[in-house]
C-alpha positions in Angstrom: -15.7 106.4 -19.0 -15.2 102.6 -18.7 -16.9 101.6 -15.4 -14.5 98.8 -14.8 -11.6 101.2 -14.7 -13.5 103.8 -12.7 -14.0 101.2 -10.0 -10.8 99.7 -10.3 -9.1 103.1 -9.7 -11.4 103.9 -6.9 -9.5 101.5 -4.5 -6.0 102.9 -5.4 -4.2 105.6 -3.7 -0.9 107.7 -4.4 2.8 108.1 -3.2 4.9 107.4 -0.2 7.0 109.6 2.1 4.1 110.2 4.6 4.8 111.2 8.1 2.6 109.6 10.9 0.1 112.0 12.4 1.1 113.1 15.7 -0.9 112.3 18.7 0.0 115.6 20.2 -1.4 119.0 19.2 1.1 120.8 16.8 1.1 124.3 16.1 3.0 126.8 13.8 2.8 130.3 12.8 1.8 130.7 9.1 4.2 133.6 8.2 7.2 131.8 9.6 6.9 128.0 8.4 8.7 126.7 5.5 8.1 123.1 4.2 11.3 121.8 2.6 10.8 118.0 2.3 9.1 117.1 -0.8 6.2 115.1 0.5 3.5 113.6 -1.8 -0.1 113.4 -1.3 -3.1 114.8 0.3 -2.8 115.9 4.1 -5.2 117.6 6.6 -4.6 120.4 9.1 -3.6 119.6 12.6 -5.7 120.5 15.4 -4.1 123.8 15.9 -2.5 125.8 13.2 -1.4 129.5 14.0 -4.2 131.0 15.4 -6.9 128.7 14.0 -8.7 125.7 15.4 -9.1 122.8 12.7 -9.9 119.6 15.0 -13.1 118.0 14.1 -13.2 119.7 10.6 -13.0 118.3 7.1 -9.8 119.9 5.9 -7.0 119.2 3.1 -3.5 120.5 2.7 -1.4 120.2 -0.5 2.3 121.2 -0.4 4.3 122.5 -3.3 5.8 119.2 -4.4 2.1 117.6 -4.3 0.9 119.7 -7.1 1.9 117.8 -10.3 1.5 118.8 -13.9 1.5 122.1 -15.8 1.8 124.6 -13.0 2.8 127.3 -15.5 -0.7 127.2 -17.0 -2.5 126.9 -13.7 -4.0 123.4 -14.8 -6.5 122.9 -12.0 -7.4 119.4 -12.9 -3.8 118.0 -12.1 -2.7 120.5 -9.4 -5.7 120.0 -7.0 -6.5 116.4 -8.1 -5.7 115.1 -4.5 -8.6 117.1 -3.2 -11.7 115.0 -3.4 -14.9 116.7 -4.7 -13.6 119.8 -6.3 -15.7 120.5 -9.6 -13.4 122.6 -11.8 -14.6 124.4 -14.9 -12.0 124.4 -17.8 -13.0 127.5 -19.6 -9.5 128.0 -21.5 -6.1 126.9 -21.3 -4.6 130.1 -20.2 -4.9 129.7 -16.5 -5.9 132.9 -15.7 -9.0 132.2 -13.7 -9.6 129.6 -11.0 -13.1 128.1 -11.2 -13.4 125.9 -8.2 -16.7 124.6 -6.3 -17.6 121.8 -4.2 -20.9 120.1 -2.9 -23.2 121.7 -5.3 -22.0 125.3 -5.2 -21.1 127.6 -8.3 -17.7 127.5 -9.5 -17.7 130.7 -11.8 -14.6 132.5 -10.4 -14.8 130.5 -7.1 -17.9 132.8 -6.3 -19.1 130.7 -3.6 -15.7 130.2 -1.8 -13.9 132.3 0.7 -10.6 132.8 -1.4 -7.5 133.7 0.7 -3.7 134.3 0.2 -1.5 134.3 3.3 -4.7 134.3 5.3 -6.4 137.5 3.8 -9.2 137.6 1.2 -8.7 138.0 -2.6 -12.3 137.9 -3.5 -13.1 141.3 -5.0 -16.1 141.7 -2.6 -16.9 138.9 -0.4 -20.6 140.0 0.2 -21.7 142.1 -3.0 -19.6 140.6 -5.8 -17.5 137.6 -4.3 -16.0 136.7 -7.7 -12.4 135.9 -7.3 -10.7 138.0 -10.2 -7.2 137.7 -8.6 -5.4 134.5 -9.9 -1.9 133.7 -8.1 0.6 131.7 -10.3 0.7 128.2 -8.9 4.6 128.2 -9.2 4.4 130.5 -6.2 2.4 128.4 -3.9 4.0 126.8 -1.0 1.0 125.2 0.5 -2.6 125.2 -0.1 -5.3 124.8 2.8 -8.8 124.0 2.1 -11.7 123.8 4.9 -15.1 123.0 3.8 -18.4 124.8 4.9 -17.4 124.4 8.6 -14.8 127.3 7.8 -17.8 129.6 8.0 -17.3 130.2 11.8 -13.6 131.4 11.8 -13.6 132.7 8.2 -17.0 134.0 7.3 -19.8 133.3 4.8 -19.9 130.9 1.7 -21.1 127.3 1.5 -18.2 126.4 -0.6 -15.6 126.7 2.4 -12.1 128.6 2.6 -9.1 128.0 0.4 -5.9 129.7 1.6 -3.0 129.9 -0.9 0.2 130.2 1.4 3.1 131.8 -0.8 6.6 130.7 -0.8 9.0 132.6 1.7 12.7 133.6 2.0 15.3 131.2 2.4 16.1 131.4 6.2 19.8 130.6 6.0 20.8 132.6 2.9 21.1 136.3 2.2 20.2 135.6 -1.6 18.4 132.6 -3.3 17.3 132.5 -6.7 14.5 130.5 -8.4 13.8 130.7 -12.3 11.3 128.4 -14.1 11.0 128.8 -17.7 7.9 126.9 -19.6 7.2 126.4 -23.2 4.4 124.7 -24.6 1.6 124.1 -27.3 0.1 127.1 -29.0 3.0 129.5 -28.3 2.7 129.1 -24.4 5.4 130.6 -22.7 5.8 131.3 -19.0 8.6 132.7 -17.1 8.5 132.9 -13.2 11.4 134.3 -11.5 11.8 134.8 -7.8 14.5 136.0 -5.3 14.6 135.8 -1.5 17.0 135.7 1.5 17.5 136.7 5.1 20.0 139.0 6.7 19.8 139.4 10.3 16.2 140.2 11.5 15.1 141.1 7.6 14.0 138.7 5.2 12.5 139.3 1.7 10.8 137.3 -1.1 9.7 138.6 -4.7 8.7 137.2 -7.6 7.5 138.2 -11.1 5.5 135.9 -13.4 4.7 136.4 -17.2 2.6 134.2 -19.3 1.6 134.7 -23.1 0.0 132.4 -25.6 -2.1 132.1 -28.6 -4.7 129.7 -26.8 -5.9 126.3 -28.0 -8.8 127.8 -29.6 -8.9 130.2 -32.3 -8.8 133.9 -31.4 -7.9 133.1 -27.7 -4.6 135.0 -27.1 -3.6 136.1 -23.7 -0.9 138.1 -21.9 -0.6 137.8 -18.0 1.4 139.3 -15.5 1.7 138.7 -11.6 3.9 140.4 -9.2 4.5 139.8 -5.4 7.0 141.3 -2.7 7.2 140.3 0.9 9.4 142.1 3.3 9.4 140.9 6.8 11.0 142.2 9.9 11.4 139.9 13.1 11.4 141.9 16.3 12.7 138.8 18.2 11.7 135.0 18.7 8.3 136.2 19.5 7.0 138.2 16.6 7.3 139.7 13.3 5.7 142.2 10.9 5.5 141.8 7.1 4.5 144.2 4.5 3.2 142.4 1.3 2.2 143.6 -2.0 0.5 141.5 -4.8 -0.6 142.7 -8.2 -2.0 140.7 -11.2 -3.5 141.8 -14.6 -3.9 140.4 -17.9 -5.7 141.0 -21.3 -7.3 138.1 -22.9 -9.1 137.6 -26.1 -12.3 135.8 -25.6 -13.2 133.3 -28.5 -16.9 133.3 -27.7 -19.3 130.4 -27.0 -20.3 127.6 -29.4 -23.7 125.9 -30.1 -23.9 122.2 -30.1 -23.6 122.0 -34.1 -20.5 124.2 -33.9 -19.0 122.1 -31.1 -19.4 119.0 -33.2 -18.2 120.5 -36.4 -15.0 122.0 -35.0 -14.7 122.6 -31.1 -11.4 124.9 -31.8 -13.4 127.5 -33.7 -14.0 130.9 -32.5 -17.4 132.6 -32.9 -15.9 136.0 -31.7 -12.6 137.8 -32.6 -13.4 141.2 -31.2 -14.1 140.4 -27.5 -11.4 141.0 -24.7 -11.6 140.6 -21.2 -9.1 142.7 -18.6 -9.0 142.6 -14.9 -6.2 144.0 -12.8 -6.1 143.6 -8.9 -3.6 145.1 -6.5 -3.4 143.9 -3.0 -1.3 145.6 -0.3 -1.3 143.9 2.9 0.4 144.2 6.4 0.7 141.0 8.5 1.5 141.2 12.2 2.3 137.9 14.4 3.3 138.0 18.0 3.4 135.3 20.7 2.1 137.4 23.8 3.3 134.4 25.9 4.2 130.8 25.3 0.7 130.0 25.4 -1.0 133.1 23.5 -0.6 133.9 20.0 -1.8 137.0 18.1 -2.3 137.6 14.5 -3.5 140.7 12.9 -3.8 141.4 9.1 -4.8 144.6 7.4 -5.3 144.5 3.6 -6.9 146.4 0.8 -8.2 145.3 -2.8 -7.9 148.1 -5.5 -8.6 147.0 -9.1 -10.8 147.0 -12.1 -12.8 144.3 -14.1 -13.0 145.6 -17.9 -14.6 143.9 -20.8 -15.6 144.9 -24.4 -17.5 142.5 -26.3 -20.1 141.7 -29.0 -22.6 139.8 -26.7 -25.0 137.7 -28.5 -25.8 133.9 -28.6 -23.2 131.8 -30.7 -25.7 131.4 -33.6 -25.7 135.1 -34.3 -22.5 135.9 -36.1 -20.2 139.0 -35.6 -20.4 140.1 -39.2 -19.6 143.2 -41.1 -22.7 145.5 -40.9 -23.2 146.9 -44.4 -25.8 149.5 -43.2 -23.1 151.3 -41.1 -20.2 150.4 -43.2 -18.4 148.7 -40.2 -18.9 145.9 -37.7 -21.5 146.4 -34.9 -20.5 148.4 -31.8 -19.2 146.4 -28.7 -20.7 146.5 -25.4 -18.4 148.2 -22.8 -18.6 147.1 -19.1 -16.1 148.2 -16.3 -16.1 147.8 -12.6 -14.0 149.5 -10.2 -13.1 148.0 -6.8 -11.7 149.9 -3.6 -11.9 147.7 -0.3 -10.2 147.6 3.1 -10.2 144.5 5.6 -8.8 144.3 9.0 -9.0 141.0 11.1 -7.7 140.3 14.3 -7.3 136.7 15.8 -6.1 135.2 19.0 -5.3 131.7 20.1 -4.8 130.9 23.8 -3.7 127.4 24.9 -4.5 126.2 28.4 -4.9 122.7 30.2 -8.3 121.3 31.1 -7.1 118.8 33.6 -4.1 117.1 32.1 -5.1 117.7 28.7 -4.1 120.7 26.4 -7.0 122.8 25.2 -7.3 125.9 23.1 -9.6 129.0 22.6 -9.4 130.7 19.1 -11.3 134.2 18.6 -11.2 137.3 16.6 -12.9 140.3 15.0 -13.2 141.3 11.5 -14.0 144.8 9.7 -14.7 145.1 6.0 -15.5 147.9 3.9 -15.8 148.0 0.2 -16.9 150.5 -2.6 -17.8 149.2 -6.1 -18.4 151.4 -9.1 -20.2 149.4 -11.8 -20.6 150.9 -15.2 -22.1 148.4 -17.7 -23.7 148.3 -21.1 -22.1 151.0 -22.4 -21.4 151.6 -26.3 -17.8 150.8 -27.3 -16.2 151.0 -30.6 -16.8 149.1 -33.7 -13.1 148.1 -34.0 -11.2 144.6 -33.5 -8.6 145.5 -31.0 -8.8 145.8 -27.2 -10.1 149.2 -26.7 -12.1 150.7 -23.7 -13.0 153.8 -25.5 -16.8 154.8 -24.7 -18.9 155.9 -27.7 -22.2 156.4 -25.9 -23.1 156.6 -22.1 -23.4 153.4 -19.8 -27.0 152.0 -19.5 -25.9 151.2 -15.9 -24.1 153.3 -13.6 -24.1 152.3 -10.0 -22.3 153.0 -6.8 -22.5 150.0 -4.5 -21.1 150.0 -0.8 -20.9 147.2 1.8 -19.6 147.3 5.3 -19.3 144.2 7.4 -18.4 143.5 11.1 -18.0 140.2 12.5 -16.9 138.5 15.8 -16.2 134.8 16.3 -15.0 132.3 19.0 -14.2 128.6 19.0 -13.0 126.5 21.8 -11.3 123.0 21.7 -12.2 121.2 24.9 -9.9 118.0 25.3 -12.3 115.8 27.3 -9.8 113.2 27.5 -6.3 112.6 25.7 -7.8 111.1 22.8 -11.5 113.0 22.6 -12.0 116.5 21.7 -15.3 118.6 21.6 -15.1 122.0 19.6 -18.1 124.4 19.8 -18.0 127.7 18.2 -20.1 130.7 17.3 -19.8 133.6 15.0 -21.9 136.9 14.6 -21.9 139.1 11.5 -23.4 142.1 10.4 -23.9 143.3 6.8 -24.7 147.0 5.7 -25.4 147.1 2.0 -26.3 150.1 -0.2 -26.9 151.1 -3.8 -27.9 154.0 -5.8 -27.6 155.0 -9.5 -29.4 154.8 -12.8 -30.4 151.9 -15.1 -31.5 152.0 -18.8 -29.5 155.1 -19.9 -30.4 157.2 -17.0 -34.2 156.8 -17.4 -34.6 154.6 -14.3 -33.2 155.5 -10.6 -32.6 152.7 -8.3 -31.7 152.9 -4.7 -31.3 150.2 -1.9 -30.4 150.0 1.6 -30.3 146.9 3.7 -29.0 145.9 7.0 -28.8 142.0 8.2 -27.3 140.3 10.8 -26.3 136.5 11.1 -25.7 134.6 14.2 -23.9 131.1 13.2 -23.1 128.2 15.5 -21.4 124.9 15.1 -19.9 122.0 16.9 -17.2 119.7 16.2 -15.9 116.2 17.5 -12.6 114.4 17.2 -11.6 111.0 18.6 -8.1 109.7 18.1 -8.7 105.9 17.5 -5.1 105.1 17.3 -1.7 107.3 16.9 -2.4 107.6 13.2 -6.0 107.3 12.9 -8.7 109.7 13.9 -12.5 109.9 13.6 -13.9 113.6 13.2 -17.4 115.3 12.7 -18.7 118.6 12.4 -22.0 120.5 11.9 -21.7 124.3 11.2 -24.2 126.9 10.2 -23.3 128.9 6.9 -24.9 131.6 4.6 -24.5 133.0 1.2 -25.4 136.8 1.1 -27.4 137.9 -1.8 -25.2 139.9 -4.1 -25.6 143.1 -5.9 -26.8 141.4 -9.2 -29.8 140.1 -6.9 -30.9 143.6 -5.9 -30.4 145.1 -9.3 -33.5 144.7 -11.6 -33.0 143.9 -15.2 -35.7 146.5 -16.4 -37.9 149.1 -15.1 -40.8 146.4 -15.0 -39.0 143.8 -13.1 -38.8 143.9 -9.2 -36.7 142.7 -6.2 -38.7 141.3 -3.4 -38.5 143.7 -0.5 -38.4 140.7 1.8 -35.6 138.9 0.0 -33.5 136.8 2.3 -29.9 135.8 2.4 -29.6 132.1 1.7 -28.8 130.0 4.9 -28.3 126.6 5.7 -25.6 124.2 7.1 -22.9 121.6 6.4 -22.6 118.2 8.1 -19.3 116.0 7.9 -18.5 112.6 9.5 -15.3 110.9 8.5 -12.3 108.9 9.4 -8.7 109.6 8.3 -5.2 108.6 8.9 -2.2 106.2 7.6 -1.2 102.7 8.3 2.6 102.0 8.4 3.2 104.8 6.0 1.9 102.8 3.2 -1.7 103.2 3.0 -3.4 106.9 3.7 -7.1 107.5 3.6 -9.7 110.1 4.5 -13.2 109.0 3.8 -16.2 111.1 4.8 -19.9 111.3 4.2 -21.6 114.7 4.2 -24.8 116.7 4.1 -25.2 120.3 3.0 -28.4 122.0 3.4 -28.7 125.1 1.1 -32.0 127.1 2.1 -33.6 130.2 0.6 -31.8 130.0 -2.9 -32.3 133.1 -5.0 -33.8 132.9 -8.4 -36.5 134.5 -10.5 -40.3 134.0 -10.4 -43.0 135.5 -12.7 -45.7 137.6 -11.6 -48.5 139.6 -13.2 -48.3 143.3 -12.6 -51.0 146.3 -12.5 -50.6 146.3 -16.6 -51.8 142.8 -16.6 -48.3 141.9 -18.3 -46.0 139.2 -16.9 -42.9 140.5 -15.2 -40.1 138.8 -13.2 -39.5 139.1 -9.4 -36.0 138.3 -7.6 -37.0 136.3 -4.7 -36.1 133.4 -2.6 -37.2 130.2 -4.8 -36.7 127.3 -2.4 -34.1 124.8 -1.2 -31.6 122.3 -2.2 -29.6 119.5 -0.8 -26.1 118.2 -1.4 -25.0 114.8 0.0 -22.7 112.0 -0.7 -19.2 110.8 0.1 -15.5 112.2 -0.5 -13.0 109.6 -0.4 -9.2 109.9 -0.8 -6.7 106.9 -0.7 -3.1 106.4 -1.4 -1.2 103.2 -1.6 2.6 102.5 -1.8 2.6 99.5 -4.1 6.6 99.2 -3.9 9.2 101.1 -2.2 13.1 100.7 -2.2 14.6 103.4 0.3 13.7 107.2 -0.4 14.7 107.0 -4.2 12.5 104.4 -5.9 8.8 103.7 -5.3 5.5 102.9 -7.2 2.3 104.2 -6.0 -1.2 104.8 -6.9 -3.7 107.2 -5.8 -7.7 107.7 -6.0 -9.5 111.0 -5.3 -13.3 110.0 -5.6 -16.3 111.8 -4.7 -20.1 111.1 -5.0 -22.2 114.4 -4.8 -26.1 114.0 -5.1 -27.2 117.8 -5.3 -30.9 118.0 -6.0 -33.5 120.8 -5.3 -35.8 119.6 -2.7 -38.6 122.1 -2.7 -38.3 125.1 -5.2 -39.8 126.7 -8.4 -38.7 129.1 -10.9 -40.0 130.9 -13.9 -40.3 129.0 -17.2 -41.6 131.0 -20.0 -43.8 133.2 -18.0 -45.1 130.2 -15.8 -43.7 129.4 -12.4 -42.7 125.6 -12.6 -41.7 123.2 -9.9 -38.1 122.0 -10.2 -38.4 119.6 -7.2 -35.8 116.5 -7.8 -34.0 118.4 -10.5 -30.3 118.6 -10.7 -28.7 121.6 -9.0 -27.0 123.5 -11.8 -23.4 122.4 -12.8 -23.4 119.8 -10.1 -22.3 116.3 -11.4 -22.9 113.1 -9.4 -19.5 111.6 -9.8 -16.1 113.2 -9.8 -13.0 111.1 -10.0 -9.3 111.8 -10.2 -6.9 108.7 -10.1 -3.3 108.0 -11.1 -0.1 106.0 -10.8 3.4 107.5 -10.0 6.9 106.0 -10.3 10.2 107.3 -9.3 13.7 105.7 -9.9 16.5 107.7 -8.2 16.2 111.2 -9.9 13.6 110.7 -12.3 9.6 110.4 -11.7 6.8 110.2 -13.9 2.9 109.9 -13.4 -0.4 109.3 -15.3 -3.7 110.8 -14.0 -7.3 109.8 -15.2 -10.0 112.2 -14.6 -13.7 111.5 -14.9 -16.8 114.0 -14.4 -20.4 112.7 -14.8 -23.2 114.5 -16.6 -24.8 117.7 -15.2 -27.1 120.4 -16.5 -26.3 124.1 -16.4 -29.8 125.3 -15.6 -32.2 124.6 -12.7 -34.9 123.4 -15.4 -32.5 120.7 -16.4 -32.7 121.7 -20.1 -31.5 118.8 -22.3 -30.7 121.1 -25.4 -31.3 124.5 -26.9 -30.8 125.7 -30.5 -28.1 128.6 -29.4 -26.2 126.1 -26.9 -26.6 128.4 -24.1 -28.7 125.9 -21.9 -28.4 122.1 -22.1 -26.8 118.9 -20.9 -23.1 118.8 -20.2 -22.0 115.2 -21.2 -19.9 113.0 -19.0 -16.2 113.0 -20.0 -12.8 111.7 -19.2 -9.2 112.9 -19.6 -5.9 111.5 -19.3 -2.6 113.5 -18.5 1.1 112.4 -18.2 3.8 114.3 -16.6 7.5 113.6 -15.8 10.4 115.4 -13.9 14.2 114.8 -14.0 16.5 116.3 -11.4 19.6 116.5 -13.7 21.9 118.0 -11.2 21.1 119.5 -7.6 20.4 123.0 -9.0 18.3 122.1 -12.3 15.2 120.2 -12.9 13.8 119.5 -16.2 10.0 118.4 -16.3 7.1 118.3 -18.7 4.0 116.4 -20.0 1.1 116.0 -22.0 -2.4 117.2 -21.0 -5.5 115.5 -22.4 -3.0 113.0 -24.3 -5.8 111.0 -25.7 -7.2 114.4 -27.2 -10.6 113.9 -25.7 -13.3 116.4 -27.1 -15.4 117.6 -24.2 -16.7 120.7 -22.5 -17.8 121.3 -18.8 -19.2 124.6 -19.2 -22.1 126.2 -20.7 -22.8 129.8 -19.8 -25.5 132.6 -20.4 -23.0 135.4 -20.0 -19.2 136.4 -20.3 -17.3 134.7 -21.6 -19.9 133.1 -23.7 -22.8 132.9 -24.3 -22.9 129.2 -25.2 -20.5 126.2 -25.0 -16.9 126.9 -23.9 -14.8 123.9 -25.0 -11.9 122.5 -23.0 -8.4 122.3 -24.4 -7.4 119.3 -26.6 -4.0 117.7 -26.5 -1.3 120.0 -25.4 2.4 119.6 -24.3 4.7 121.5 -22.0 8.4 121.5 -21.1 9.8 123.3 -18.0 13.2 124.1 -16.8 13.9 125.1 -13.1 17.0 126.5 -11.6 17.4 127.1 -7.8 20.7 128.6 -6.6 
């Protein structure tokens, strides 16, 4: 990373075509809006959106045309570049997982984010196992909405905030429309996205099927991915509608395994595993009801389920232990078989009522939530000695658990318009969580049982002041929490213990910023922030009655993340609507450190005060330049991430590569788009065109253990037809 280039790019910003922020309070129903103009850049949510209140909150909105780069492979680095502060792990080039975090939280499958599609959750279990196994194809997305930690009041727990993917909808004036997007690329990548939709009278429909396969950039990294979606909507009248939606995603991915540091230096494409596979499949049926009870009152009710599995068969050992033929048994060693089964149901009802406070428009948003989830966890089974994807069990599971979570919640937020330009937004939320677990560990030798009931009152306050027609100052402080998860209440062995007084992690998130645009030429959103993350969960050592040292799962201490997130974009030159030159910058400084904590180190409880929070780099930078001339456009993007560590002890190196420093790295990407005729667009690009050798992930578990290299140079070419 050249520092001069970093600081130069830090003053740049991206493309034109920006609409001025309205000084009135806009509203819209999420199930009926369709954005047709191809706007570029990063936007924020209006004060009122559907049944939600977003005044005073740090928010981002990306539209479909905003997400540049290889959407077919879900390349997060370019698709979400214009949201500052996102830390995105690049574990493979398949795009089968999203790994996103912010402000010192964990990015693994968005485990500390409230992930949603069309307003409803897609996390496998928000309270017991919140990993997001469901990955929507980016080709299907119309809009991305992201609200930071202040989202906890309206949407529930998680310090990482809420990210909502709004999918494309039916053409409102045609009975039939077709979109077909075909992409080919390096390493036998092929993606086929095909969608149909239309409107006839009161009925509209939209459906897609996406298929993706490839060999992967690394050896032994093949994948086959399928995604399906259908949305049938009936509009009663101008006041309301009901929609039946169904989503499914499944894939089988071969896992190349982790590397140690020497292996990475020698050949970062090499595989240490050829017999490891991962297979999730998730089904999400949903019912979405919207109705305008009056011209001032809107009702939204969603009911959805999550039904699916997470399956893996692996030879799990550090990368310095080879998976070789065992002459003693005349075959390869048996693989470990792990399987999860999910069955969940959620209903949320929200209402928004607009009213006048004097002469100024105010609004109240309130809602209730019911969540019920059953997970069956079967792990450490003995699988086959073969090399193919095979879930056959040879010997019983070492872990066989039944896990259940029920959640009830109620919230209310009110936007008081004190004057035409000044708003005060207080809010409260109350949650109840009932968790239970029973089953066996260590091949039925240890029976475990747990029951717990917790409740959380949360509060927040937002402020927003309209400095000028297109510039506003905003601020927010909101409480949030992260529930301890199933893994935290499952002892690793009979000798280990879980603290009976274990508490959920609690804290708060503060934002203060200024955002807007000047003459549709310069757009900006700059905000300092502070996140307190208390009662983090970890392991401490203790001496048992047998005078031996054991491990206790308990609350180990606190951390603080503080810094600045800044997005700027500048139109350098513009000639009408068809030609322009613009630059953008998406920069974040994030100082995440433990402020008072200790953890076990080789049997000794050791202070980690002042240490980096795991996987939390100080600097995250995305910057680029975009050019358009008539129907042809092209762009370059620069990405930089500073160093971090993957463990709380901030280990510099290890012999097996599992823990250690993650060095700073930088990546360049290039893309182009050519609208040859009205119905056909040709696009493509080169990712990591300087062939940077880097990684941003060390891991102690699946899909490692060890270093997971990021992809080197790859190319793609895409043809899109819309009729």
